[in-house]
PALUM-241797 format. One record per atom (N, C-alpha, C): atom name; x, y, z; residue in one letter. Coordinates in pm, 1 decimal. Layout:
  at        xx        yy        zz  aa
  CA         X         Y         Z   A
...
//
This chain:
  at        xx        yy        zz  aa
   N    8830.4    8358.1   11869.3   X
  CA    8871.9    8416.8   11742.6   X
   C    8750.7    8476.6   11673.8   X
   N    8771.0    8592.0   11612.9   X
  CA    8660.1    8662.8   11549.3   X
   C    8691.3    8689.9   11403.2   X
   N    8586.6    8704.0   11326.0   X
  CA    8602.8    8737.9   11185.3   X
   C    8598.5    8889.0   11163.0   X
   N    8568.7    8964.0   11266.9   X
  CA    8562.9    9110.1   11257.5   X
   C    8703.9    9167.3   11255.5   X
   N    8731.4    9256.2   11159.8   X
  CA    8862.1    9320.5   11153.8   X
   C    8871.1    9422.0   11266.5   X
   N    8965.5    9400.2   11356.9   X
  CA    8987.0    9487.3   11472.1   X
   C    9137.3    9495.6   11496.4   X
   N    9208.8    9574.6   11414.4   X
  CA    9354.7    9579.5   11426.4   X
   C    9399.1    9624.2   11564.5   X
   N    9507.4    9562.0   11611.9   X
  CA    9562.8    9593.6   11743.0   X
   C    9692.6    9671.3   11722.7   X
   N    9684.7    9800.7   11734.6   X
  CA    9800.5    9887.8   11720.6   X
   C    9882.0    9883.2   11849.3   X
   N   10013.8    9898.7   11837.2   X
  CA   10100.3    9894.5   11954.8   X
   C   10087.8   10023.2   12036.9   X
   N   10170.4   10038.1   12138.8   X
  CA   10167.0   10154.5   12226.4   X
   C   10195.7   10286.3   12156.3   X
   N   10256.1   10279.4   12038.6   X
  CA   10282.9   10398.9   11958.0   X
   C   10177.4   10418.6   11849.5   X
   N   10074.8   10332.2   11850.3   X
  CA    9967.7   10341.9   11751.7   X
   C   10004.1   10285.5   11615.7   X
   N   10096.5   10186.3   11613.1   X
  CA   10145.8   10133.1   11486.5   X
   C   10125.2    9982.5   11472.8   X
   N   10113.4    9938.9   11347.6   X
  CA   10114.3    9798.1   11308.9   X
   C   10238.0    9775.3   11222.8   X
   N   10296.5    9657.4   11229.3   X
  CA   10403.5    9620.5   11137.5   X
   C   10340.0    9578.6   11005.7   X
   N   10396.7    9627.4   10895.1   X
  CA   10347.3    9593.2   10761.6   X
   C   10462.4    9536.6   10679.2   X
   N   10447.7    9412.4   10635.7   X
  CA   10546.5    9346.8   10550.9   X
   C   10493.7    9353.1   10407.6   X
   N   10575.8    9405.7   10317.4   X
  CA   10536.3    9417.8   10177.3   X
   C   10597.3    9302.2   10098.7   X
   N   10511.0    9228.1   10029.6   X
  CA   10551.5    9113.3    9949.2   X
   C   10506.4    9138.0    9805.7   X
   N   10592.9    9103.9    9710.9   X
  CA   10562.2    9118.2    9568.6   X
   C   10455.6    9015.3    9529.8   X
   N   10345.0    9060.5    9474.0   X
  CA   10237.8    8970.0    9433.3   X
   C   10283.1    8872.6    9325.1   X
   N   10377.2    8915.5    9242.4   X
  CA   10421.1    8832.6    9130.8   X
   C   10509.7    8717.2    9170.5   X
   N   10616.6    8745.2    9245.1   X
  CA   10714.0    8639.2    9275.0   X
   C   10723.9    8603.8    9423.2   X
   N   10647.3    8670.4    9507.7   X
  CA   10646.9    8639.0    9650.3   X
   C   10765.1    8692.4    9729.0   X
   N   10852.0    8769.9    9663.3   X
  CA   10969.6    8823.6    9731.9   X
   C   10929.3    8928.1    9835.5   X
   N   10997.4    8924.8    9949.8   X
  CA   10976.5    9027.9   10051.3   X
   C   11043.2    9154.5   10000.2   X
   N   10968.8    9264.1    9992.2   X
  CA   11020.2    9389.6    9938.5   X
   C   11063.0    9487.6   10046.7   X
   N   10984.3    9499.3   10152.9   X
  CA   11016.7    9594.7   10258.2   X
   C   10932.3    9567.5   10381.5   X
   N   10971.8    9629.7   10492.0   X
  CA   10893.7    9629.8   10615.6   X
   C   10877.9    9774.6   10656.2   X
   N   10756.6    9811.6   10693.1   X
  CA   10729.0    9948.9   10735.2   X
   C   10622.2    9943.3   10844.3   X
   N   10573.1   10059.6   10881.6   X
  CA   10472.3   10067.9   10986.8   X
   C   10352.3   10146.1   10937.0   X
   N   10236.0   10108.6   10988.0   X
  CA   10111.8   10176.4   10951.9   X
   C   10041.2   10220.5   11079.5   X
   N    9990.5   10343.5   11076.6   X
  CA    9900.4   10387.1   11181.9   X
   C    9758.4   10375.9   11126.2   X
   N    9659.8   10419.1   11202.9   X
  CA    9520.3   10408.2   11156.1   X
   C    9498.6   10481.1   11023.8   X
   N    9556.6   10600.4   11012.6   X
  CA    9538.5   10679.1   10891.7   X
   C    9602.2   10610.5   10770.7   X
   N    9722.0   10556.9   10786.1   X
  CA    9789.9   10488.3   10675.5   X
   C    9710.7   10365.7   10630.7   X
   N    9660.7   10290.1   10726.7   X
  CA    9581.0   10172.2   10693.6   X
   C    9453.1   10212.8   10620.2   X
   N    9386.9   10316.3   10668.7   X
  CA    9263.9   10362.7   10604.9   X
   C    9290.6   10413.8   10463.2   X
   N    9396.6   10492.9   10443.6   X
  CA    9431.2   10545.6   10310.4   X
   C    9466.6   10433.0   10213.7   X
   N    9539.0   10332.8   10264.1   X
  CA    9574.1   10218.1   10181.1   X
   C    9448.5   10146.1   10134.5   X
   N    9357.0   10122.9   10224.4   X
  CA    9232.0   10053.9   10189.9   X
   C    9146.5   10138.7   10096.1   X
   N    9147.4   10267.1   10116.6   X
  CA    9067.1   10359.3   10035.3   X
   C    9120.4   10374.7    9893.0   X
   N    9251.5   10385.2    9878.1   X
  CA    9311.2   10417.5    9748.0   X
   C    9368.2   10297.4    9672.6   X
   N    9399.6   10188.7    9744.7   X
  CA    9464.2   10075.0    9681.1   X
   C    9613.6   10093.7    9662.8   X
   N    9667.3   10204.0    9712.4   X
  CA    9810.8   10231.3    9709.6   X
   C    9863.6   10228.1    9852.7   X
   N    9981.3   10169.8    9869.7   X
  CA   10038.0   10154.0   10004.2   X
   C   10078.2   10288.8   10063.9   X
   N   10024.7   10315.1   10181.9   X
  CA   10059.4   10430.7   10263.2   X
   C   10118.6   10378.0   10393.7   X
   N   10212.7   10451.8   10448.5   X
  CA   10276.8   10411.4   10572.8   X
   C   10290.3   10530.8   10664.7   X
   N   10331.2   10501.8   10788.1   X
  CA   10362.2   10607.1   10883.2   X
   C   10513.1   10614.5   10893.9   X
   N   10569.7   10730.5   10868.2   X
  CA   10713.8   10751.3   10879.4   X
   C   10747.3   10785.4   11024.1   X
   N   10816.9   10695.7   11090.6   X
  CA   10856.1   10721.6   11228.7   X
   C   10958.4   10834.1   11235.5   X
   N   11045.1   10845.3   11136.5   X
  CA   11148.4   10950.2   11139.6   X
   C   11089.6   11089.0   11115.6   X
   N   10991.1   11098.0   11027.5   X
  CA   10928.1   11227.9   10999.1   X
   C   10804.0   11253.2   11083.6   X
   N   10751.6   11146.1   11142.6   X
  CA   10631.6   11159.3   11225.4   X
   C   10508.0   11194.7   11145.2   X
   N   10496.8   11137.6   11023.1   X
  CA   10384.2   11173.1   10937.7   X
   C   10347.7   11059.5   10842.3   X
   N   10230.8   11068.7   10786.2   X
  CA   10182.6   10976.5   10684.3   X
   C   10261.9   10996.8   10556.0   X
   N   10291.3   10887.4   10483.7   X
  CA   10352.6   10901.3   10351.6   X
   C   10300.1   10794.8   10256.9   X
   N   10278.7   10836.5   10135.5   X
  CA   10241.5   10747.4   10026.5   X
   C   10371.0   10692.5    9969.0   X
   N   10388.9   10561.6    9968.3   X
  CA   10509.5   10502.3    9910.6   X
   C   10517.1   10542.9    9763.8   X
   N   10629.2   10605.0    9727.1   X
  CA   10649.1   10648.6    9589.4   X
   C   10603.5   10789.4    9560.9   X
   N   10563.4   10863.8    9664.5   X
  CA   10512.4   10999.5    9641.5   X
   C   10615.7   11090.2    9575.1   X
   N   10743.5   11068.1    9598.4   X
  CA   10846.4   11149.2    9532.0   X
   C   10917.1   11073.1    9421.1   X
   N   10936.1   10941.7    9437.4   X
  CA   11009.1   10862.5    9337.6   X
   C   10921.0   10811.7    9224.7   X
   N   10791.6   10800.7    9250.0   X
  CA   10701.8   10739.8    9152.1   X
   C   10695.9   10588.4    9163.9   X
   N   10774.4   10530.2    9255.7   X
  CA   10779.4   10385.0    9274.2   X
   C   10673.5   10341.0    9375.1   X
   N   10549.1   10345.7    9330.4   X
  CA   10437.0   10314.1    9418.1   X
   C   10419.4   10163.1    9433.4   X
   N   10335.8   10127.6    9529.0   X
  CA   10299.7    9988.6    9553.2   X
   C   10148.1    9975.4    9540.1   X
   N   10102.0    9909.3    9434.4   X
  CA    9959.4    9883.3    9414.9   X
   C    9923.5    9761.0    9498.7   X
   N    9832.9    9777.3    9592.8   X
  CA    9798.4    9670.1    9686.5   X
   C    9693.0    9578.7    9624.7   X
   N    9727.3    9450.6    9613.3   X
  CA    9633.5    9350.3    9563.1   X
   C    9555.2    9284.7    9675.9   X
   N    9620.1    9269.4    9791.3   X
  CA    9558.1    9196.1    9900.7   X
   C    9625.0    9234.8   10032.0   X
   N    9546.2    9238.3   10137.7   X
  CA    9599.3    9260.9   10272.4   X
   C    9571.0    9136.0   10354.4   X
   N    9677.6    9074.7   10403.1   X
  CA    9665.3    8959.2   10491.5   X
   C    9685.4    9007.4   10634.7   X
   N    9605.4    8955.7   10725.1   X
  CA    9610.3    8997.5   10865.4   X
   C    9652.1    8878.3   10949.8   X
   N    9750.7    8898.2   11037.9   X
  CA    9796.3    8786.7   11120.6   X
   C    9692.7    8751.7   11226.7   X
   N    9715.8    8638.4   11293.2   X
  CA    9618.6    8583.0   11387.3   X
   C    9586.1    8677.1   11503.2   X
   N    9682.5    8759.3   11545.5   X
  CA    9659.6    8851.8   11656.1   X
   C    9613.9    8989.6   11609.3   X
   N    9608.4    9009.8   11479.3   X
  CA    9569.0    9136.7   11417.3   X
   C    9660.7    9252.5   11457.2   X
   N    9790.2    9219.4   11482.2   X
  CA    9884.8    9326.7   11514.0   X
   C    9992.3    9343.0   11407.2   X
   N    9976.3    9272.2   11295.8   X
  CA   10068.1    9285.1   11182.1   X
   C    9991.2    9249.8   11055.4   X
   N   10036.7    9307.2   10944.0   X
  CA    9974.3    9278.6   10814.6   X
   C   10081.9    9248.1   10711.1   X
   N   10040.9    9174.6   10610.1   X
  CA   10122.0    9154.2   10491.1   X
   C   10046.6    9219.1   10376.6   X
   N   10114.7    9306.4   10305.1   X
  CA   10055.5    9368.5   10187.0   X
   C   10111.1    9298.3   10064.2   X
   N   10025.6    9232.8    9988.7   X
  CA   10067.2    9174.8    9861.1   X
   C   10048.9    9284.4    9757.6   X
   N   10160.9    9323.6    9696.8   X
  CA   10162.0    9442.5    9610.9   X
   C   10224.3    9416.0    9475.1   X
   N   10187.9    9502.5    9379.4   X
  CA   10254.4    9509.8    9249.9   X
   C   10339.9    9635.5    9251.9   X
   N   10471.6    9618.7    9270.1   X
  CA   10560.7    9735.0    9275.4   X
   C   10573.8    9801.1    9138.1   X
   N   10575.1    9932.1    9138.3   X
  CA   10598.6   10009.9    9017.3   X
   C   10740.7   10064.1    9025.3   X
   N   10837.9    9975.6    9005.1   X
  CA   10978.1   10014.2    9016.5   X
   C   11040.2    9960.8    9143.5   X
   N   11163.8   10002.1    9170.1   X
  CA   11233.8    9955.4    9290.4   X
   C   11158.3    9994.6    9417.2   X
   N   11170.2    9911.1    9518.3   X
  CA   11103.0    9938.2    9644.7   X
   C   11193.0   10010.7    9743.4   X
   N   11320.7    9976.9    9745.2   X
  CA   11412.5   10033.9    9843.8   X
   C   11454.8   10175.9    9806.2   X
   N   11472.7   10260.8    9905.9   X
  CA   11517.3   10398.3    9881.6   X
   C   11658.3   10403.9    9822.8   X
   N   11732.0   10290.6    9829.3   X
  CA   11866.4   10285.2    9769.7   X
   C   11861.7   10260.9    9619.7   X
   N   11742.2   10229.4    9568.8   X
  CA   11727.5   10194.9    9427.4   X
   C   11725.5   10045.6    9403.2   X
   N   11744.4    9965.5    9507.7   X
  CA   11738.6    9819.7    9495.3   X
   C   11592.5    9775.1    9482.1   X
   N   11572.7    9661.8    9416.4   X
  CA   11437.6    9607.6    9399.1   X
   C   11370.3    9582.5    9533.2   X
   N   11447.7    9536.1    9631.2   X
  CA   11398.4    9503.4    9764.1   X
   C   11490.8    9565.8    9868.1   X
   N   11437.1    9596.1    9983.4   X
  CA   11520.9    9643.9   10093.6   X
   C   11607.4    9529.9   10149.4   X
   N   11572.8    9406.9   10113.5   X
  CA   11644.3    9289.4   10162.7   X
   C   11738.5    9236.7   10054.8   X
   N   11837.4    9317.4   10020.2   X
  CA   11930.7    9282.1    9913.7   X
   C   12063.9    9229.5    9966.6   X
   N   12073.4    9210.9   10099.2   X
  CA   12195.6    9156.5   10159.1   X
   C   12159.3    9039.1   10249.6   X
   N   12253.2    8949.8   10265.8   X
  CA   12233.4    8838.2   10359.2   X
   C   12347.1    8839.9   10460.8   X
   N   12321.0    8780.6   10574.8   X
  CA   12419.1    8776.1   10682.9   X
   C   12503.3    8650.7   10670.3   X
   N   12634.2    8668.7   10662.9   X
  CA   12729.8    8557.7   10666.1   X
   C   12828.9    8587.6   10777.0   X
   N   12826.8    8503.1   10878.9   X
  CA   12904.0    8527.7   11000.2   X
   C   12863.1    8665.2   11053.5   X
   N   12953.6    8760.6   11059.3   X
  CA   12919.2    8895.1   11105.7   X
   C   12924.0    8997.6   10993.2   X
   N   12909.6    8950.7   10868.8   X
  CA   12922.1    9038.9   10753.6   X
   C   12795.4    9038.8   10668.2   X
   N   12762.7    9155.1   10615.3   X
  CA   12653.6    9167.3   10520.0   X
   C   12710.8    9154.5   10380.3   X
   N   12660.1    9058.6   10304.8   X
  CA   12708.8    9035.7   10168.8   X
   C   12590.6    9045.9   10071.3   X
   N   12618.2    9085.1    9947.3   X
  CA   12508.9    9094.8    9848.8   X
   C   12434.0    8963.2    9836.7   X
   N   12302.1    8973.9    9829.2   X
  CA   12217.7    8855.0    9812.8   X
   C   12226.0    8801.9    9671.0   X
   N   12168.4    8685.6    9652.1   X
  CA   12170.0    8623.2    9518.5   X
   C   12065.9    8683.5    9427.8   X
//
């Protein structure tokens, strides 16, 4: 085990990034970061991700204004995933929900979360 940061990107050049609210610990979203997104996030303090659907870098909130101010980046033991502890500036989900995880699974049905 090493103390040197050496992220291990997958075959597509991506890391999984889990966004957690710094205030209440709620999971807000899961996205992916490439080298550029990780570097921009570290440089600016605002969460940047790689959009797999658009094939490009994006600043979370660039159109909605609902940015994520990064307080801390946690790196997993294998350095192939990160947790971003963030202060959300508004809803995180593109649907307008506070979190992308606003439903829970009951049997085979998705029902609104508590």
